VEXDREN-2710 file (C-alpha; in Angstrom, 1 decimal):
% VEXDREN-2710
k/r/px/py/pz
1/MET/29.6/62.7/17.0
2/ASP/30.3/66.4/17.5
3/SER/28.1/66.3/20.6
4/ARG/30.0/63.3/22.1
5/PHE/33.4/65.0/21.4
6/SER/32.2/68.2/23.0
7/LYS/31.2/66.4/26.2
8/LEU/34.6/64.7/26.3
9/ILE/36.4/68.0/26.0
10/LYS/34.3/69.5/28.9
11/LEU/34.9/66.5/31.1
12/SER/38.7/66.7/30.5
13/LEU/38.8/70.4/31.4
14/ALA/36.9/69.8/34.6
15/CYS/39.3/67.0/35.7
16/LEU/42.2/69.2/34.8
17/THR/40.8/72.1/36.9
18/LEU/40.0/69.8/39.8
19/GLY/43.5/68.3/39.6
20/LEU/45.2/71.7/39.9
21/ALA/43.0/72.7/42.8
22/LEU/43.3/69.5/44.9
23/PRO/47.1/69.8/45.8
24/GLY/46.5/73.3/47.3
25/CYS/43.4/72.0/49.2
26/ASN/45.3/68.9/50.4
27/GLU/48.2/71.1/51.7
28/TYR/45.7/73.3/53.5
29/TYR/43.8/70.6/55.3
30/GLU/47.0/68.7/56.2
31/ARG/47.9/71.4/58.7
32/PRO/47.5/69.6/62.1
33/ASP/44.0/69.9/63.7
34/TYR/43.0/72.8/61.7
35/GLY/39.3/73.5/62.0
36/ASN/38.8/71.1/65.0
37/ASP/39.3/73.9/67.6
38/PRO/37.5/77.2/67.0
39/GLY/40.4/79.1/68.7
40/TYR/43.1/77.3/66.7
41/LYS/45.5/79.4/64.6
42/PRO/47.7/78.0/61.8
43/PRO/51.2/77.2/63.2
44/TYR/53.1/80.0/61.4
45/GLY/54.7/83.2/62.7
46/PRO/55.9/84.1/66.2
47/GLY/55.4/81.4/68.8
48/TYR/55.7/78.4/66.5
49/ASP/58.5/76.0/67.7
50/ASP/59.3/78.4/70.7
51/VAL/61.3/76.9/73.5
52/SER/59.3/75.8/76.6
53/ASP/58.7/78.0/79.6
54/ARG/60.7/75.4/81.6
55/ARG/63.7/76.0/79.3
56/MET/63.4/79.8/79.6
57/ILE/63.3/79.6/83.4
58/LYS/66.3/77.3/83.5
59/ASN/68.4/79.6/81.2
60/CYS/67.3/82.6/83.3
61/LYS/68.4/81.0/86.6
62/LEU/71.8/80.1/85.1
63/ARG/72.4/83.8/84.3
64/VAL/71.2/84.9/87.7
65/GLU/73.6/82.5/89.4
66/ASN/76.5/83.9/87.3
67/LYS/75.6/87.5/88.1
68/ILE/75.3/86.8/91.8
69/SER/78.7/84.9/91.8
70/ARG/80.4/87.9/90.1
71/LYS/78.8/90.3/92.6
72/LEU/80.0/88.3/95.7
73/ASP/83.3/87.2/94.0
74/TYR/82.6/83.5/95.0
75/ALA/79.9/80.9/94.2
76/PRO/77.3/80.8/97.1
77/ARG/74.5/78.4/97.6
78/ILE/71.3/79.7/96.0
79/ASP/67.8/78.5/96.7
80/PHE/65.3/79.5/94.0
81/GLY/61.7/80.2/94.9
82/TYR/58.7/80.8/92.5
83/ALA/59.2/81.8/88.9
84/ASP/56.7/83.3/86.5
85/VAL/56.8/83.6/82.7
86/SER/54.8/86.3/80.8
87/ASP/54.9/87.9/77.4
88/SER/57.2/90.9/77.1
89/SER/56.8/91.6/73.4
90/ARG/55.9/89.7/70.3
91/TYR/59.2/87.8/70.3
92/GLN/60.3/87.9/73.9
93/SER/59.1/86.6/77.3
94/ARG/59.8/88.0/80.8
95/VAL/60.8/85.6/83.6
96/LYS/60.4/86.9/87.1
97/GLY/61.2/85.2/90.4
98/GLU/62.9/85.2/93.8
99/ALA/65.9/83.5/95.2
100/TYR/67.6/83.2/98.5
101/VAL/71.4/83.5/98.8
102/ARG/73.5/82.1/101.6
103/ASP/76.2/84.7/102.2
104/LYS/78.3/83.5/105.2
105/LYS/75.8/83.1/108.0
106/GLN/73.2/85.3/106.4
107/ARG/70.3/84.4/104.1
108/LEU/69.7/87.1/101.6
109/ARG/66.6/87.6/99.4
110/VAL/67.0/88.8/95.8
111/ASP/64.3/89.3/93.2
112/TYR/65.3/88.8/89.6
113/ARG/64.0/89.4/86.1
114/CYS/65.2/88.1/82.8
115/ILE/64.2/89.0/79.2
116/VAL/64.4/85.8/77.1
117/GLU/64.1/85.3/73.3
118/ARG/61.2/82.9/72.8
119/ASP/62.5/81.3/69.6
120/SER/66.0/80.5/70.9
121/GLY/65.8/80.7/74.7
122/LYS/68.7/83.2/74.8
123/VAL/68.7/85.5/77.8
124/THR/69.2/89.1/76.6
125/ASP/68.9/91.0/79.9
126/VAL/69.2/90.2/83.7
127/LYS/68.2/92.5/86.5
128/LEU/68.7/91.8/90.3
129/ASP/66.9/93.6/93.1
130/TRP/68.6/92.8/96.4
131/ARG/66.1/93.0/99.2
132/ASP/68.9/92.3/101.7
133/LYS/72.3/93.8/100.8
134/PRO/75.1/91.3/100.5
135/GLY/77.9/91.6/103.1
136/ASN/76.1/94.6/104.8
137/GLY/76.6/96.6/101.6
138/GLY/80.4/96.3/101.6
139/ASN/80.9/92.8/100.2
140/LYS/82.6/91.8/103.4
141/GLY/83.6/88.2/103.5
142/ASN/84.3/87.7/99.9
143/ALA/87.6/86.2/98.7
144/ALA/89.2/89.5/97.6
145/SER/88.4/91.3/100.8
146/ALA/89.6/88.5/103.0
147/CYS/92.9/88.4/101.0
148/LYS/93.4/92.2/101.2
149/SER/92.8/92.3/104.9
150/HIS/95.3/89.5/105.5
151/ILE/98.0/91.1/103.2
152/SER/97.5/94.5/104.9
153/ARG/98.1/93.0/108.4
154/LYS/101.1/91.0/107.1
155/VAL/102.8/94.1/105.5
156/GLN/102.2/96.2/108.6
157/HIS/103.7/93.5/110.8
158/ASP/106.8/93.2/108.6
159/THR/107.4/97.0/108.2
160/SER/108.8/99.2/110.8
161/GLY/106.7/102.3/111.4
162/GLN/103.1/103.0/110.4
163/VAL/102.1/102.3/106.8
164/SER/99.0/102.7/104.7
165/ILE/98.1/100.4/101.8
166/ASP/96.3/101.5/98.6
167/PHE/95.1/98.3/96.8
168/ARG/94.9/98.7/93.1
169/LYS/93.5/96.2/90.4
170/HIS/93.1/92.6/91.4
171/GLU/92.0/89.4/89.8
172/SER/90.1/86.4/91.2
173/SER/89.9/83.0/89.7
174/GLY/88.5/79.6/90.7
175/MET/90.6/76.7/91.8
176/SER/89.7/73.1/92.6
177/GLY/87.3/72.5/95.4
178/ASN/86.0/75.6/97.2
179/ARG/89.1/77.7/96.8
180/ARG/89.8/80.9/94.9
181/ARG/93.1/82.5/93.9
182/VAL/93.3/86.3/94.4
183/THR/96.3/88.3/92.9
184/GLY/96.9/92.0/92.6
185/ASN/99.2/94.9/93.4
186/ALA/99.2/97.8/95.9
187/HIS/101.0/101.0/96.8
188/VAL/102.4/101.2/100.3
189/SER/103.0/104.6/101.9
190/SER/105.0/105.5/105.0
191/ARG/106.7/108.6/106.5
192/ARG/109.8/107.9/104.5
193/GLY/108.2/107.5/101.1
194/THR/106.2/105.0/99.0
195/GLY/106.8/101.5/97.7
196/LYS/104.9/98.9/95.7
197/ILE/104.0/95.2/96.2
198/GLY/102.5/92.4/94.3
199/TYR/100.5/89.8/96.3
200/GLU/98.7/86.4/96.0
201/CYS/96.3/84.6/98.2
202/VAL/94.5/81.2/98.2
203/VAL/91.1/81.5/100.0
204/ASP/88.7/78.7/101.1
205/ILE/85.4/80.3/100.2
206/SER/83.4/77.8/102.3
207/TYR/84.6/79.5/105.5
208/MET/86.3/82.6/104.0
209/GLU/89.6/81.3/105.4
210/VAL/92.9/82.5/103.9
211/LYS/95.0/79.3/103.3
212/LYS/98.0/81.1/101.8
213/ALA/99.1/84.7/101.6
214/ASP/102.4/86.0/100.2
215/TYR/103.6/89.4/98.9
216/ARG/106.8/90.7/97.3
217/TRP/108.2/94.2/96.9
218/THR/108.3/95.4/93.3
219/GLN/109.5/98.8/94.6
220/LYS/111.0/98.9/98.1
221/LEU/110.2/101.6/100.6
222/PRO/113.1/104.1/101.0
223/SER/115.4/103.2/103.8
224/GLY/114.9/105.4/106.8
225/GLY/116.9/106.5/109.9
226/ASN/115.5/107.7/113.2
227/GLY/111.9/108.9/113.0
228/GLY/111.6/107.4/109.5
229/TYR/113.8/110.0/107.8
230/ASP/116.3/109.0/105.1
231/LYS/119.2/111.0/106.5
232/LYS/121.8/109.5/104.1
233/LYS/119.9/110.7/101.1
234/ALA/119.2/114.1/102.7
235/GLN/122.9/114.6/103.5
236/GLY/124.0/113.6/100.0
237/LYS/121.6/116.0/98.2
238/CYS/122.3/118.9/100.6
239/HIS/126.1/118.6/100.2
240/LYS/125.7/118.5/96.5
241/ALA/123.6/121.7/96.5
242/ILE/126.1/123.5/98.7
243/ALA/129.1/122.4/96.5
244/ASN/127.3/123.7/93.4
245/LYS/126.7/127.1/95.1
246/LEU/130.3/127.4/96.1
247/HIS/131.6/126.5/92.6
248/LYS/129.3/129.2/91.1
249/ASP/130.9/131.7/93.4
250/ASN/134.4/130.7/92.0
251/ASN/135.4/128.5/94.9
252/LYS/137.5/125.6/93.7
253/ASN/136.9/123.1/96.4
254/VAL/135.0/122.4/99.6
255/ASP/135.7/120.0/102.5
256/PHE/132.7/119.1/104.7
257/LYS/133.9/118.9/108.3
258/SER/130.7/118.1/110.2
259/THR/127.0/117.4/109.6
260/SER/124.0/117.3/112.0
261/PHE/120.3/116.9/111.6
262/ARG/117.2/118.3/113.2
263/PRO/113.5/117.8/112.3
264/VAL/111.5/120.8/111.0
265/GLY/107.8/120.5/110.7
266/LYS/106.2/117.1/110.0
267/THR/108.4/115.9/107.1
268/ASP/111.4/118.1/106.7
269/LEU/115.0/117.9/108.0
270/MET/117.4/120.7/108.6
271/VAL/120.9/119.5/107.6
272/GLU/123.7/121.8/108.9
273/GLY/127.4/121.8/109.7
274/LYS/130.9/123.2/109.1
275/ILE/132.9/123.3/105.9
276/LYS/136.4/124.5/104.8
277/VAL/136.3/126.4/101.5
278/PHE/139.3/126.8/99.1
279/GLY/139.2/129.6/96.6
280/HIS/140.6/133.0/95.5
281/GLY/144.1/131.8/96.6
282/GLN/143.0/131.2/100.2
283/GLN/141.0/129.0/102.5
284/HIS/138.5/129.9/105.1
285/GLY/135.9/128.3/107.3
286/ALA/132.2/128.5/106.8
287/ARG/128.9/127.1/107.9
288/TYR/126.1/125.7/105.8
289/GLU/122.5/124.6/106.2
290/CYS/119.8/123.0/103.9
291/ARG/116.2/122.4/104.4
292/VAL/115.4/119.0/102.9
293/ASN/112.3/116.7/102.6
294/GLY/113.3/114.0/105.0
295/HIS/111.4/111.3/103.0
296/ASN/112.7/111.8/99.4
297/GLY/115.7/114.0/100.0
298/ASN/114.6/116.8/97.8
299/VAL/116.4/120.1/98.7
300/ILE/114.0/122.9/99.6
301/SER/116.6/125.6/100.4
302/ALA/120.4/125.7/100.7
303/ARG/122.8/128.4/101.9
304/TYR/126.3/129.0/103.3
305/TRP/128.2/131.8/105.1
306/ARG/131.7/132.5/106.3
307/ASP/132.6/132.2/110.0
308/LYS/133.2/135.4/111.8
309/LYS/136.9/135.9/112.7
END
């Protein structure tokens, strides 16, 4: 009886041990194809459920297209050549390839490289190596350059005298079809001073043709007389400077009888003439002269003296 009970206890313990061990063994052997391929590794850790090479190449090309479009300021046609995927690190892959960009009538080659996260397909870095420089190295032909050239000619045509234009910050945005809108501001310089404009263009990027170009003065150029000088401003500031000098010398009033102008140097005007001065209980004639910047009217020097009797 004791012997039979002892055997029953041993059998129960063996079954219990086997029952505890089996679930672990079943989990281990249910891993797909484990043991069938000598080179197989369990599907855990880096590489498991990674995105496909095809997806990484596609994501890389999208980033390359965006970077090229920003470089040229319009969306050109891009023909992609070969692409190669290799490991960059434990968690990243490197995609390398070449592309051909149609910039106006040119066909430019650019080599590219992307670093891609293998688990998500996210592109973390893009490098472009232009074998042929776009627009001969000056980005000629892009929408912003076409707009600025058109605006420059338009301002020059509408403005008397030679002007130079300093284009400042601009913005470029896509429109329907193959058009882009370019807006910005610029400083305009001439012999008589400076002004400011705001401008806007609509450019057809298929042929780099400016469909519309307008500008407006946000600060007008100073009005100028002969030779581009602002004689009215120069006269006003000169007379004020002479009157202040006379009042400091205890003269009560001054009457400007005549005024004439003559250029001095490249930018200055000599403003001169006759005056009648009232002070010290008497009046007398005098002459005056000022050297004035002919563009902004600033007085450089001013003096007066009595006529000889």
